N, CA, C and O atoms as a CHARMM CRD file, in Angstrom:
* protein
*
  376
    1    1 UNK  N    -11.34200   1.97500  10.35500 PROA 1      0.00000
    2    1 UNK  CA   -10.94600   1.48700   9.28200 PROA 1      0.00000
    3    1 UNK  C    -11.88000   1.60400   8.16700 PROA 1      0.00000
    4    1 UNK  O    -12.82800   0.81900   8.12400 PROA 1      0.00000
    5    2 UNK  N    -11.74200   2.42000   7.33200 PROA 2      0.00000
    6    2 UNK  CA   -12.81900   2.07600   5.98100 PROA 2      0.00000
    7    2 UNK  C    -11.63400   2.07600   4.62000 PROA 2      0.00000
    8    2 UNK  O    -10.76100   2.85300   4.23400 PROA 2      0.00000
    9    3 UNK  N    -12.28000   0.46800   4.08700 PROA 3      0.00000
   10    3 UNK  CA   -11.40000   0.30400   2.70400 PROA 3      0.00000
   11    3 UNK  C    -12.70800   0.57800   1.75100 PROA 3      0.00000
   12    3 UNK  O    -13.80600   0.26100   2.20700 PROA 3      0.00000
   13    4 UNK  N    -12.62800   1.14300   0.47400 PROA 4      0.00000
   14    4 UNK  CA   -13.78600   1.34900  -0.48500 PROA 4      0.00000
   15    4 UNK  C    -13.65300   0.18100  -1.03300 PROA 4      0.00000
   16    4 UNK  O    -12.80400  -0.66300  -0.74900 PROA 4      0.00000
   17    5 UNK  N    -14.48600   0.11300  -1.82300 PROA 5      0.00000
   18    5 UNK  CA   -14.78100  -1.88800  -2.71800 PROA 5      0.00000
   19    5 UNK  C    -15.13400  -1.04300  -4.40700 PROA 5      0.00000
   20    5 UNK  O    -15.80700  -0.03100  -4.60600 PROA 5      0.00000
   21    6 UNK  N    -14.46500  -1.82700  -5.31300 PROA 6      0.00000
   22    6 UNK  CA   -14.25000  -3.24000  -5.60400 PROA 6      0.00000
   23    6 UNK  C    -13.18100  -3.82500  -5.50500 PROA 6      0.00000
   24    6 UNK  O    -12.98600  -4.93500  -5.01100 PROA 6      0.00000
   25    7 UNK  N    -12.40900  -3.08700  -5.98300 PROA 7      0.00000
   26    7 UNK  CA   -10.89700  -3.20200  -6.08300 PROA 7      0.00000
   27    7 UNK  C    -10.22200  -2.69900  -5.99200 PROA 7      0.00000
   28    7 UNK  O     -9.62300  -2.11700  -6.89700 PROA 7      0.00000
   29    8 UNK  N     -9.80100  -2.66400  -3.91200 PROA 8      0.00000
   30    8 UNK  CA    -8.29400  -2.16200  -3.29300 PROA 8      0.00000
   31    8 UNK  C     -7.88500  -3.46300  -3.21500 PROA 8      0.00000
   32    8 UNK  O     -8.53700  -4.46600  -2.92600 PROA 8      0.00000
   33    9 UNK  N     -6.53900  -3.31400  -3.55300 PROA 9      0.00000
   34    9 UNK  CA    -5.76800  -4.77000  -3.15500 PROA 9      0.00000
   35    9 UNK  C     -4.60200  -4.37100  -1.57200 PROA 9      0.00000
   36    9 UNK  O     -4.10300  -3.24900  -1.64900 PROA 9      0.00000
   37   10 UNK  N     -4.34000  -4.91300  -0.71500 PROA 10     0.00000
   38   10 UNK  CA    -3.65200  -5.34100  -0.03100 PROA 10     0.00000
   39   10 UNK  C     -2.47100  -6.45400  -0.17700 PROA 10     0.00000
   40   10 UNK  O     -2.58500  -7.62200   0.19400 PROA 10     0.00000
   41   11 UNK  N     -1.23400  -5.84400  -0.82900 PROA 11     0.00000
   42   11 UNK  CA    -0.21400  -7.37200  -0.79800 PROA 11     0.00000
   43   11 UNK  C      0.05100  -7.32300  -0.10800 PROA 11     0.00000
   44   11 UNK  O     -0.12800  -6.18300   0.31900 PROA 11     0.00000
   45   12 UNK  N      0.78900  -8.29800   0.96600 PROA 12     0.00000
   46   12 UNK  CA     2.12200  -8.86900   1.53700 PROA 12     0.00000
   47   12 UNK  C      3.03600  -9.46900   1.10100 PROA 12     0.00000
   48   12 UNK  O      3.90300  -9.94500   1.83400 PROA 12     0.00000
   49   13 UNK  N      3.04600  -9.62900  -0.77100 PROA 13     0.00000
   50   13 UNK  CA     4.03100 -10.14800  -1.40400 PROA 13     0.00000
   51   13 UNK  C      4.20200  -9.64700  -2.56900 PROA 13     0.00000
   52   13 UNK  O      3.16000  -9.31200  -3.13300 PROA 13     0.00000
   53   14 UNK  N      5.24800  -9.46500  -3.17500 PROA 14     0.00000
   54   14 UNK  CA     5.32400  -8.76200  -4.85100 PROA 14     0.00000
   55   14 UNK  C      6.55000 -10.00400  -5.54700 PROA 14     0.00000
   56   14 UNK  O      7.49200 -10.65000  -5.08900 PROA 14     0.00000
   57   15 UNK  N      5.87200  -9.85300  -6.89000 PROA 15     0.00000
   58   15 UNK  CA     6.47200 -10.86800  -7.36300 PROA 15     0.00000
   59   15 UNK  C      7.21700  -9.91700  -8.68800 PROA 15     0.00000
   60   15 UNK  O      7.67500 -10.47100  -9.68800 PROA 15     0.00000
   61   16 UNK  N      7.23600  -8.43600  -8.48700 PROA 16     0.00000
   62   16 UNK  CA     7.89000  -7.61600  -9.21600 PROA 16     0.00000
   63   16 UNK  C      9.56900  -8.27800  -9.78200 PROA 16     0.00000
   64   16 UNK  O     10.04200  -8.14900 -10.91200 PROA 16     0.00000
   65   17 UNK  N     10.02100  -8.78200  -8.93200 PROA 17     0.00000
   66   17 UNK  CA    11.53100  -9.06600  -9.26800 PROA 17     0.00000
   67   17 UNK  C     11.99600 -10.36800 -10.37100 PROA 17     0.00000
   68   17 UNK  O     12.90600 -10.62700 -11.15900 PROA 17     0.00000
   69   18 UNK  N     10.27900 -11.18700  -9.66600 PROA 18     0.00000
   70   18 UNK  CA    10.55300 -12.59900 -10.78500 PROA 18     0.00000
   71   18 UNK  C      9.97300 -11.92500 -12.62500 PROA 18     0.00000
   72   18 UNK  O     10.33000 -12.42500 -13.69200 PROA 18     0.00000
   73   19 UNK  N      9.23500 -10.97200 -12.48900 PROA 19     0.00000
   74   19 UNK  CA     8.85000 -10.35300 -13.83600 PROA 19     0.00000
   75   19 UNK  C     10.19000  -9.60700 -14.56200 PROA 19     0.00000
   76   19 UNK  O     10.36400 -10.15600 -15.65000 PROA 19     0.00000
   77   20 UNK  N     10.83600  -8.92200 -14.41400 PROA 20     0.00000
   78   20 UNK  CA    11.81000  -7.84500 -14.16000 PROA 20     0.00000
   79   20 UNK  C     13.15400  -9.11000 -14.49400 PROA 20     0.00000
   80   20 UNK  O     13.96000  -8.98900 -15.41700 PROA 20     0.00000
   81   21 UNK  N     13.12900 -10.28000 -13.50600 PROA 21     0.00000
   82   21 UNK  CA    14.15900 -11.48900 -14.78400 PROA 21     0.00000
   83   21 UNK  C     13.82200 -12.45800 -14.96000 PROA 21     0.00000
   84   21 UNK  O     14.34400 -13.55600 -14.76800 PROA 21     0.00000
   85   22 UNK  N     12.22500 -11.94000 -15.63700 PROA 22     0.00000
   86   22 UNK  CA    12.13900 -13.46400 -16.75000 PROA 22     0.00000
   87   22 UNK  C     12.04600 -14.74700 -15.52900 PROA 22     0.00000
   88   22 UNK  O     12.08300 -15.86200 -16.04900 PROA 22     0.00000
   89   23 UNK  N     11.95800 -14.75300 -14.34700 PROA 23     0.00000
   90   23 UNK  CA    11.56900 -15.92300 -13.84400 PROA 23     0.00000
   91   23 UNK  C     10.38400 -16.72000 -13.80700 PROA 23     0.00000
   92   23 UNK  O      9.89700 -16.25300 -12.77800 PROA 23     0.00000
   93   24 UNK  N      9.54700 -17.61100 -14.19900 PROA 24     0.00000
   94   24 UNK  CA     9.04300 -18.07600 -13.75800 PROA 24     0.00000
   95   24 UNK  C      7.78900 -17.73000 -12.59700 PROA 24     0.00000
   96   24 UNK  O      8.21500 -18.02500 -11.48000 PROA 24     0.00000
   97   25 UNK  N      6.45700 -17.22300 -12.54300 PROA 25     0.00000
   98   25 UNK  CA     5.99900 -17.41200 -11.34100 PROA 25     0.00000
   99   25 UNK  C      5.65300 -18.57900 -10.62300 PROA 25     0.00000
  100   25 UNK  O      5.30300 -18.58300  -9.44300 PROA 25     0.00000
  101   26 UNK  N      5.76500 -19.64300 -11.40900 PROA 26     0.00000
  102   26 UNK  CA     5.67100 -21.02100 -10.27700 PROA 26     0.00000
  103   26 UNK  C      7.09000 -21.42500  -9.66100 PROA 26     0.00000
  104   26 UNK  O      7.31500 -22.55700  -9.23300 PROA 26     0.00000
  105   27 UNK  N      7.91100 -20.51200  -9.66100 PROA 27     0.00000
  106   27 UNK  CA     9.30100 -20.78000  -8.96700 PROA 27     0.00000
  107   27 UNK  C      8.75700 -20.12000  -7.75000 PROA 27     0.00000
  108   27 UNK  O      8.29000 -19.00200  -7.96900 PROA 27     0.00000
  109   28 UNK  N      8.69700 -20.59200  -6.36400 PROA 28     0.00000
  110   28 UNK  CA     8.60600 -20.42000  -5.42100 PROA 28     0.00000
  111   28 UNK  C      9.67900 -19.40400  -4.82600 PROA 28     0.00000
  112   28 UNK  O      9.38500 -18.60300  -3.93900 PROA 28     0.00000
  113   29 UNK  N     11.12000 -19.51900  -5.46700 PROA 29     0.00000
  114   29 UNK  CA    12.25500 -18.83300  -4.48500 PROA 29     0.00000
  115   29 UNK  C     11.99700 -17.94900  -3.81100 PROA 29     0.00000
  116   29 UNK  O     11.61400 -17.03000  -4.53500 PROA 29     0.00000
  117   30 UNK  N     11.98200 -17.65600  -2.72400 PROA 30     0.00000
  118   30 UNK  CA    11.75400 -16.47600  -1.28000 PROA 30     0.00000
  119   30 UNK  C     12.74400 -15.68200  -2.28100 PROA 30     0.00000
  120   30 UNK  O     12.08500 -14.77800  -2.79600 PROA 30     0.00000
  121   31 UNK  N     13.79500 -15.67700  -2.65200 PROA 31     0.00000
  122   31 UNK  CA    14.45400 -14.57000  -3.24000 PROA 31     0.00000
  123   31 UNK  C     14.44000 -13.42000  -4.11600 PROA 31     0.00000
  124   31 UNK  O     15.10700 -12.38600  -4.12700 PROA 31     0.00000
  125   32 UNK  N     13.20200 -14.00800  -5.08900 PROA 32     0.00000
  126   32 UNK  CA    12.89100 -13.45400  -5.95600 PROA 32     0.00000
  127   32 UNK  C     10.92500 -13.23600  -5.45100 PROA 32     0.00000
  128   32 UNK  O     10.00000 -13.06900  -6.24600 PROA 32     0.00000
  129   33 UNK  N     10.84600 -13.30700  -4.14000 PROA 33     0.00000
  130   33 UNK  CA     9.14500 -13.26900  -3.85700 PROA 33     0.00000
  131   33 UNK  C      8.88800 -12.68200  -2.29600 PROA 33     0.00000
  132   33 UNK  O      7.98200 -13.02800  -1.53800 PROA 33     0.00000
  133   34 UNK  N      9.81700 -11.81700  -2.07100 PROA 34     0.00000
  134   34 UNK  CA    10.06100 -11.61700  -0.96500 PROA 34     0.00000
  135   34 UNK  C      8.22600 -11.41200  -0.17700 PROA 34     0.00000
  136   34 UNK  O      7.13700 -11.34200  -0.74700 PROA 34     0.00000
  137   35 UNK  N      8.55700 -11.37300   1.18500 PROA 35     0.00000
  138   35 UNK  CA     7.17800 -11.39300   1.03400 PROA 35     0.00000
  139   35 UNK  C      7.36700 -10.45500   2.78800 PROA 35     0.00000
  140   35 UNK  O      8.41900 -10.49900   3.42600 PROA 35     0.00000
  141   36 UNK  N      6.05100  -9.65300   3.28600 PROA 36     0.00000
  142   36 UNK  CA     6.06800  -8.65200   4.05300 PROA 36     0.00000
  143   36 UNK  C      5.32600  -8.31900   4.65900 PROA 36     0.00000
  144   36 UNK  O      4.46400  -8.02300   3.83200 PROA 36     0.00000
  145   37 UNK  N      4.73600  -8.00000   6.05800 PROA 37     0.00000
  146   37 UNK  CA     3.55600  -7.16700   6.65100 PROA 37     0.00000
  147   37 UNK  C      2.95100  -5.85200   5.65300 PROA 37     0.00000
  148   37 UNK  O      3.57800  -5.31100   4.74200 PROA 37     0.00000
  149   38 UNK  N      1.34600  -5.47200   6.17900 PROA 38     0.00000
  150   38 UNK  CA     1.12300  -5.10700   5.82500 PROA 38     0.00000
  151   38 UNK  C      0.39600  -3.96300   7.03900 PROA 38     0.00000
  152   38 UNK  O     -0.83100  -3.87100   7.09800 PROA 38     0.00000
  153   39 UNK  N      1.14000  -3.27700   7.80700 PROA 39     0.00000
  154   39 UNK  CA     0.25400  -2.21300   9.16100 PROA 39     0.00000
  155   39 UNK  C     -0.37600  -1.18800   8.95800 PROA 39     0.00000
  156   39 UNK  O      0.17800  -0.18600   8.50600 PROA 39     0.00000
  157   40 UNK  N     -2.03200  -1.24300   9.33400 PROA 40     0.00000
  158   40 UNK  CA    -3.16200  -0.59600   9.12000 PROA 40     0.00000
  159   40 UNK  C     -3.31000   0.01000  10.12600 PROA 40     0.00000
  160   40 UNK  O     -3.86200  -0.74000  10.93100 PROA 40     0.00000
  161   41 UNK  N     -3.04200   1.39200  10.73800 PROA 41     0.00000
  162   41 UNK  CA    -3.30400   1.67300  12.10400 PROA 41     0.00000
  163   41 UNK  C     -5.08300   1.97800  11.95800 PROA 41     0.00000
  164   41 UNK  O     -5.75700   1.95400  10.92800 PROA 41     0.00000
  165   42 UNK  N     -5.42700   2.19800  13.05800 PROA 42     0.00000
  166   42 UNK  CA    -7.07400   2.25700  13.65100 PROA 42     0.00000
  167   42 UNK  C     -7.13400   4.28800  12.42500 PROA 42     0.00000
  168   42 UNK  O     -6.23500   5.02600  12.02100 PROA 42     0.00000
  169   43 UNK  N     -8.41900   4.33400  12.34000 PROA 43     0.00000
  170   43 UNK  CA    -9.28700   5.35100  11.27900 PROA 43     0.00000
  171   43 UNK  C     -8.81100   5.79300  10.35500 PROA 43     0.00000
  172   43 UNK  O     -9.09000   6.86900   9.82500 PROA 43     0.00000
  173   44 UNK  N     -7.97500   4.97000  10.01500 PROA 44     0.00000
  174   44 UNK  CA    -7.30200   4.91700   7.89800 PROA 44     0.00000
  175   44 UNK  C     -8.99400   4.75800   7.50900 PROA 44     0.00000
  176   44 UNK  O     -9.93500   4.15100   8.02100 PROA 44     0.00000
  177   45 UNK  N     -8.82700   5.61000   6.37100 PROA 45     0.00000
  178   45 UNK  CA    -9.54900   5.92500   5.15800 PROA 45     0.00000
  179   45 UNK  C     -8.81400   5.53600   3.94000 PROA 45     0.00000
  180   45 UNK  O     -7.96700   6.38500   3.66100 PROA 45     0.00000
  181   46 UNK  N     -8.85500   4.38400   2.98800 PROA 46     0.00000
  182   46 UNK  CA    -8.28200   4.20700   2.04600 PROA 46     0.00000
  183   46 UNK  C     -9.33100   4.06500   0.99000 PROA 46     0.00000
  184   46 UNK  O    -10.22400   3.25800   1.24900 PROA 46     0.00000
  185   47 UNK  N     -9.38700   4.64900  -0.06300 PROA 47     0.00000
  186   47 UNK  CA   -10.00000   4.90600  -1.47700 PROA 47     0.00000
  187   47 UNK  C     -9.91600   4.08200  -1.80400 PROA 47     0.00000
  188   47 UNK  O     -9.09800   3.22800  -1.46200 PROA 47     0.00000
  189   48 UNK  N    -11.00200   3.99300  -2.85400 PROA 48     0.00000
  190   48 UNK  CA   -11.18400   2.80200  -4.09400 PROA 48     0.00000
  191   48 UNK  C    -10.12100   2.63200  -5.15900 PROA 48     0.00000
  192   48 UNK  O     -9.56900   3.66500  -5.53700 PROA 48     0.00000
  193   49 UNK  N     -9.77200   1.53500  -5.67300 PROA 49     0.00000
  194   49 UNK  CA    -8.97200   0.81300  -6.73600 PROA 49     0.00000
  195   49 UNK  C     -7.68200   1.54200  -6.30800 PROA 49     0.00000
  196   49 UNK  O     -7.06900   2.29400  -7.06500 PROA 49     0.00000
  197   50 UNK  N     -7.14100   1.13800  -4.44800 PROA 50     0.00000
  198   50 UNK  CA    -5.64700   1.49500  -4.34000 PROA 50     0.00000
  199   50 UNK  C     -5.19200   0.13100  -4.18400 PROA 50     0.00000
  200   50 UNK  O     -5.68700  -0.99600  -4.20400 PROA 50     0.00000
  201   51 UNK  N     -4.35200   0.52700  -4.06400 PROA 51     0.00000
  202   51 UNK  CA    -2.62200  -0.52900  -4.16700 PROA 51     0.00000
  203   51 UNK  C     -1.69400  -0.21900  -2.94600 PROA 51     0.00000
  204   51 UNK  O     -0.89100   0.69900  -2.77600 PROA 51     0.00000
  205   52 UNK  N     -2.08400  -1.35200  -2.08500 PROA 52     0.00000
  206   52 UNK  CA    -1.40000  -1.32300  -1.11100 PROA 52     0.00000
  207   52 UNK  C      0.32300  -2.34600  -1.18400 PROA 52     0.00000
  208   52 UNK  O      0.29100  -3.56100  -0.98700 PROA 52     0.00000
  209   53 UNK  N      1.48700  -1.71400  -1.44300 PROA 53     0.00000
  210   53 UNK  CA     2.68700  -2.83800  -1.64800 PROA 53     0.00000
  211   53 UNK  C      3.05200  -3.54000   0.01100 PROA 53     0.00000
  212   53 UNK  O      2.68700  -3.05400   1.08100 PROA 53     0.00000
  213   54 UNK  N      3.76900  -4.64400  -0.16500 PROA 54     0.00000
  214   54 UNK  CA     4.33100  -4.62800   0.96900 PROA 54     0.00000
  215   54 UNK  C      5.16600  -4.52400   1.90800 PROA 54     0.00000
  216   54 UNK  O      6.06300  -3.87000   1.37600 PROA 54     0.00000
  217   55 UNK  N      5.54600  -4.77300   3.17500 PROA 55     0.00000
  218   55 UNK  CA     6.10000  -3.61400   4.12500 PROA 55     0.00000
  219   55 UNK  C      5.73900  -2.44000   4.07500 PROA 55     0.00000
  220   55 UNK  O      6.76800  -1.88800   3.68300 PROA 55     0.00000
  221   56 UNK  N      4.87100  -1.54000   4.22000 PROA 56     0.00000
  222   56 UNK  CA     4.04800  -0.68800   4.11600 PROA 56     0.00000
  223   56 UNK  C      3.63000  -0.34300   5.53000 PROA 56     0.00000
  224   56 UNK  O      3.30400  -1.40200   6.06600 PROA 56     0.00000
  225   57 UNK  N      3.47700   0.79900   6.47800 PROA 57     0.00000
  226   57 UNK  CA     3.04600   1.34900   7.52500 PROA 57     0.00000
  227   57 UNK  C      1.78300   2.22900   7.33500 PROA 57     0.00000
  228   57 UNK  O      2.08200   3.38400   7.03100 PROA 57     0.00000
  229   58 UNK  N      1.04500   2.09900   7.39000 PROA 58     0.00000
  230   58 UNK  CA    -0.28500   3.18700   7.56400 PROA 58     0.00000
  231   58 UNK  C     -0.84100   3.83500   8.69700 PROA 58     0.00000
  232   58 UNK  O     -1.82900   3.28300   9.18100 PROA 58     0.00000
  233   59 UNK  N     -0.35800   5.08400   9.33800 PROA 59     0.00000
  234   59 UNK  CA    -0.34800   5.55700  10.61000 PROA 59     0.00000
  235   59 UNK  C     -2.12800   5.95300  10.65200 PROA 59     0.00000
  236   59 UNK  O     -3.00700   6.04400   9.79600 PROA 59     0.00000
  237   60 UNK  N     -2.04800   6.14100  12.39000 PROA 60     0.00000
  238   60 UNK  CA    -3.47300   6.66000  12.70100 PROA 60     0.00000
  239   60 UNK  C     -4.10800   7.52900  11.62100 PROA 60     0.00000
  240   60 UNK  O     -3.31300   8.22300  10.98800 PROA 60     0.00000
  241   61 UNK  N     -5.49400   7.62200  11.27100 PROA 61     0.00000
  242   61 UNK  CA    -5.89000   9.06000  10.84500 PROA 61     0.00000
  243   61 UNK  C     -4.96600   9.43100   9.29300 PROA 61     0.00000
  244   61 UNK  O     -4.44600  10.45200   8.84300 PROA 61     0.00000
  245   62 UNK  N     -5.04800   8.58500   9.00700 PROA 62     0.00000
  246   62 UNK  CA    -4.50500   8.87400   7.53400 PROA 62     0.00000
  247   62 UNK  C     -5.29200   8.64600   6.03700 PROA 62     0.00000
  248   62 UNK  O     -6.31300   7.96000   6.08000 PROA 62     0.00000
  249   63 UNK  N     -5.11100   8.87600   5.47600 PROA 63     0.00000
  250   63 UNK  CA    -5.99900   9.31600   4.47300 PROA 63     0.00000
  251   63 UNK  C     -5.51200   8.76700   3.15600 PROA 63     0.00000
  252   63 UNK  O     -4.78700   9.59400   2.60200 PROA 63     0.00000
  253   64 UNK  N     -5.67300   7.55600   2.40200 PROA 64     0.00000
  254   64 UNK  CA    -4.70700   7.26800   1.02800 PROA 64     0.00000
  255   64 UNK  C     -6.29600   7.46300  -0.22200 PROA 64     0.00000
  256   64 UNK  O     -7.36700   6.85600  -0.19500 PROA 64     0.00000
  257   65 UNK  N     -5.83700   8.47100  -1.11600 PROA 65     0.00000
  258   65 UNK  CA    -6.78900   8.81000  -2.48800 PROA 65     0.00000
  259   65 UNK  C     -7.17200   7.71800  -2.84100 PROA 65     0.00000
  260   65 UNK  O     -6.55000   6.65700  -2.80100 PROA 65     0.00000
  261   66 UNK  N     -8.42500   7.95700  -3.27800 PROA 66     0.00000
  262   66 UNK  CA    -8.92900   6.79600  -4.62000 PROA 66     0.00000
  263   66 UNK  C     -7.70200   6.46700  -5.71900 PROA 66     0.00000
  264   66 UNK  O     -7.12000   7.41600  -6.24600 PROA 66     0.00000
  265   67 UNK  N     -7.37800   5.25400  -6.00300 PROA 67     0.00000
  266   67 UNK  CA    -6.47200   5.43700  -7.69800 PROA 67     0.00000
  267   67 UNK  C     -4.95600   5.50200  -6.97900 PROA 67     0.00000
  268   67 UNK  O     -3.99700   5.95100  -7.60700 PROA 67     0.00000
  269   68 UNK  N     -4.83200   5.00600  -5.59000 PROA 68     0.00000
  270   68 UNK  CA    -3.29700   5.25600  -5.51400 PROA 68     0.00000
  271   68 UNK  C     -2.59200   4.28800  -5.27000 PROA 68     0.00000
  272   68 UNK  O     -2.97200   3.57800  -4.33800 PROA 68     0.00000
  273   69 UNK  N     -1.20100   3.86000  -6.06900 PROA 69     0.00000
  274   69 UNK  CA    -0.30200   3.17000  -4.88400 PROA 69     0.00000
  275   69 UNK  C      0.46100   3.39300  -4.27800 PROA 69     0.00000
  276   69 UNK  O      1.24100   4.23600  -4.72000 PROA 69     0.00000
  277   70 UNK  N      0.78200   2.74800  -2.74600 PROA 70     0.00000
  278   70 UNK  CA     1.35100   3.14800  -1.95900 PROA 70     0.00000
  279   70 UNK  C      2.48700   2.16300  -1.49000 PROA 70     0.00000
  280   70 UNK  O      2.14300   1.41200  -0.57700 PROA 70     0.00000
  281   71 UNK  N      3.61800   2.04700  -1.89100 PROA 71     0.00000
  282   71 UNK  CA     4.58100   1.49900  -1.28800 PROA 71     0.00000
  283   71 UNK  C      5.40400   2.05100  -0.12400 PROA 71     0.00000
  284   71 UNK  O      6.21300   1.32000   0.44700 PROA 71     0.00000
  285   72 UNK  N      5.25600   3.06600   0.16900 PROA 72     0.00000
  286   72 UNK  CA     5.95200   3.65900   1.57300 PROA 72     0.00000
  287   72 UNK  C      5.91000   3.91200   2.62900 PROA 72     0.00000
  288   72 UNK  O      6.76900   3.06700   2.88100 PROA 72     0.00000
  289   73 UNK  N      5.70600   4.30400   3.53900 PROA 73     0.00000
  290   73 UNK  CA     5.05400   4.57000   4.82200 PROA 73     0.00000
  291   73 UNK  C      4.26100   5.72800   4.64000 PROA 73     0.00000
  292   73 UNK  O      4.42200   6.36900   3.60200 PROA 73     0.00000
  293   74 UNK  N      3.17600   6.21700   5.73400 PROA 74     0.00000
  294   74 UNK  CA     2.04700   6.75600   5.07100 PROA 74     0.00000
  295   74 UNK  C      1.68200   7.29400   6.87400 PROA 74     0.00000
  296   74 UNK  O      0.87400   6.74600   7.62400 PROA 74     0.00000
  297   75 UNK  N      2.53500   8.46600   7.18500 PROA 75     0.00000
  298   75 UNK  CA     2.66700   8.98500   8.59300 PROA 75     0.00000
  299   75 UNK  C      1.17900   9.22700   9.40100 PROA 75     0.00000
  300   75 UNK  O      0.23600   9.20600   8.61000 PROA 75     0.00000
  301   76 UNK  N      0.86800   9.40700  10.53600 PROA 76     0.00000
  302   76 UNK  CA    -0.43600   9.25900  10.75000 PROA 76     0.00000
  303   76 UNK  C     -0.75100  11.07600  10.56800 PROA 76     0.00000
  304   76 UNK  O     -0.01800  12.03200  10.82200 PROA 76     0.00000
  305   77 UNK  N     -1.96200  11.02200  10.09800 PROA 77     0.00000
  306   77 UNK  CA    -2.27700  12.10100  10.10300 PROA 77     0.00000
  307   77 UNK  C     -2.19200  12.67600   9.03200 PROA 77     0.00000
  308   77 UNK  O     -2.53800  13.85700   9.00700 PROA 77     0.00000
  309   78 UNK  N     -1.76200  12.10900   7.93900 PROA 78     0.00000
  310   78 UNK  CA    -1.76200  12.62400   6.49000 PROA 78     0.00000
  311   78 UNK  C     -2.35500  12.03500   5.23500 PROA 78     0.00000
  312   78 UNK  O     -2.81400  10.90200   5.08500 PROA 78     0.00000
  313   79 UNK  N     -2.28700  12.72800   4.62000 PROA 79     0.00000
  314   79 UNK  CA    -3.07300  12.65000   3.30500 PROA 79     0.00000
  315   79 UNK  C     -2.25400  12.20600   1.95500 PROA 79     0.00000
  316   79 UNK  O     -1.69100  13.13900   1.38200 PROA 79     0.00000
  317   80 UNK  N     -2.16700  11.39200   1.58900 PROA 80     0.00000
  318   80 UNK  CA    -1.22700  11.07900   0.31100 PROA 80     0.00000
  319   80 UNK  C     -2.44200  10.31500  -0.89900 PROA 80     0.00000
  320   80 UNK  O     -3.50900   9.72300  -0.73400 PROA 80     0.00000
  321   81 UNK  N     -1.67200  10.67400  -2.06600 PROA 81     0.00000
  322   81 UNK  CA    -2.66100  10.45800  -3.13300 PROA 81     0.00000
  323   81 UNK  C     -1.40200   9.93400  -4.50900 PROA 81     0.00000
  324   81 UNK  O     -0.20600   9.73200  -4.30400 PROA 81     0.00000
  325   82 UNK  N     -2.09600   9.82000  -5.81500 PROA 82     0.00000
  326   82 UNK  CA    -1.15300   9.51100  -6.83500 PROA 82     0.00000
  327   82 UNK  C     -0.42500   7.94600  -7.39000 PROA 82     0.00000
  328   82 UNK  O     -1.16800   7.03100  -7.03200 PROA 82     0.00000
  329   83 UNK  N      0.29800   7.63900  -7.83900 PROA 83     0.00000
  330   83 UNK  CA     1.15000   6.55900  -8.39900 PROA 83     0.00000
  331   83 UNK  C      2.20100   7.33900  -9.08500 PROA 83     0.00000
  332   83 UNK  O      2.27900   8.00800 -10.11500 PROA 83     0.00000
  333   84 UNK  N      3.55200   6.74100  -7.39300 PROA 84     0.00000
  334   84 UNK  CA     2.82000   6.24100  -6.59200 PROA 84     0.00000
  335   84 UNK  C      2.97900   7.05400  -5.59600 PROA 84     0.00000
  336   84 UNK  O      3.81300   7.95800  -5.54300 PROA 84     0.00000
  337   85 UNK  N      1.90500   6.65900  -4.47600 PROA 85     0.00000
  338   85 UNK  CA     1.63300   7.76100  -3.36400 PROA 85     0.00000
  339   85 UNK  C      2.54200   8.85600  -2.97200 PROA 85     0.00000
  340   85 UNK  O      3.64000   8.55700  -2.50300 PROA 85     0.00000
  341   86 UNK  N      2.15800  10.24900  -3.13200 PROA 86     0.00000
  342   86 UNK  CA     3.28600  11.24800  -2.59300 PROA 86     0.00000
  343   86 UNK  C      2.06000  12.22900  -1.44200 PROA 86     0.00000
  344   86 UNK  O      0.83900  12.38500  -1.41400 PROA 86     0.00000
  345   87 UNK  N      3.20000  12.68700  -0.64600 PROA 87     0.00000
  346   87 UNK  CA     1.84300  13.48000   0.34700 PROA 87     0.00000
  347   87 UNK  C      1.54200  14.47100  -0.66200 PROA 87     0.00000
  348   87 UNK  O      2.06800  14.71500  -1.74700 PROA 87     0.00000
  349   88 UNK  N      0.12800  15.21600   0.24000 PROA 88     0.00000
  350   88 UNK  CA    -0.18800  15.86500  -0.39300 PROA 88     0.00000
  351   88 UNK  C     -0.80700  16.90700   0.74200 PROA 88     0.00000
  352   88 UNK  O     -0.76900  18.12900   0.59400 PROA 88     0.00000
  353   89 UNK  N     -1.31300  16.32200   1.75900 PROA 89     0.00000
  354   89 UNK  CA    -1.25900  17.61400   3.21700 PROA 89     0.00000
  355   89 UNK  C     -1.36200  17.03100   4.56100 PROA 89     0.00000
  356   89 UNK  O     -1.93200  15.94000   4.61100 PROA 89     0.00000
  357   90 UNK  N     -0.99300  17.45600   5.49900 PROA 90     0.00000
  358   90 UNK  CA    -1.56400  17.12200   6.61600 PROA 90     0.00000
  359   90 UNK  C     -3.21500  17.29400   7.16200 PROA 90     0.00000
  360   90 UNK  O     -4.15800  18.02100   6.85200 PROA 90     0.00000
  361   91 UNK  N     -3.04400  16.48900   7.88400 PROA 91     0.00000
  362   91 UNK  CA    -5.17200  16.51700   8.13200 PROA 91     0.00000
  363   91 UNK  C     -4.70900  17.28500   9.75200 PROA 91     0.00000
  364   91 UNK  O     -3.64700  17.61800  10.27700 PROA 91     0.00000
  365   92 UNK  N     -6.03800  17.32100  10.10000 PROA 92     0.00000
  366   92 UNK  CA    -6.51200  17.88000  11.41700 PROA 92     0.00000
  367   92 UNK  C     -6.12500  16.91300  12.71700 PROA 92     0.00000
  368   92 UNK  O     -6.57500  15.77600  12.86000 PROA 92     0.00000
  369   93 UNK  N     -5.29200  17.50900  13.55300 PROA 93     0.00000
  370   93 UNK  CA    -5.05000  16.30600  14.22300 PROA 93     0.00000
  371   93 UNK  C     -6.40300  17.04600  15.91700 PROA 93     0.00000
  372   93 UNK  O     -6.43100  18.09200  16.56500 PROA 93     0.00000
  373   94 UNK  N     -6.92000  16.25300  15.92300 PROA 94     0.00000
  374   94 UNK  CA    -8.48000  16.45800  17.36400 PROA 94     0.00000
  375   94 UNK  C     -7.81500  16.43200  18.58800 PROA 94     0.00000
  376   94 UNK  O     -8.45000  16.53100  19.63800 PROA 94     0.00000
């Protein structure tokens, strides 16, 4: 696995609902701050300045282009990029 520096973030929680509803970030209510895992499989390349959001699985040999925001699962042998990340192309399966 390769994760480029310096500013790639892998989030296991999100405070977006709190911001949307105007709830103080200090409020620890799980209802408005859900947590979930991020699964990154083998041989994944994540470019710099990416954000990976909760409840995302990145498949084996996937490529995340720099400056991307990944909010959905990425299938194996797939390149994605953009904000939000979208399919770019399939990569070669060896």
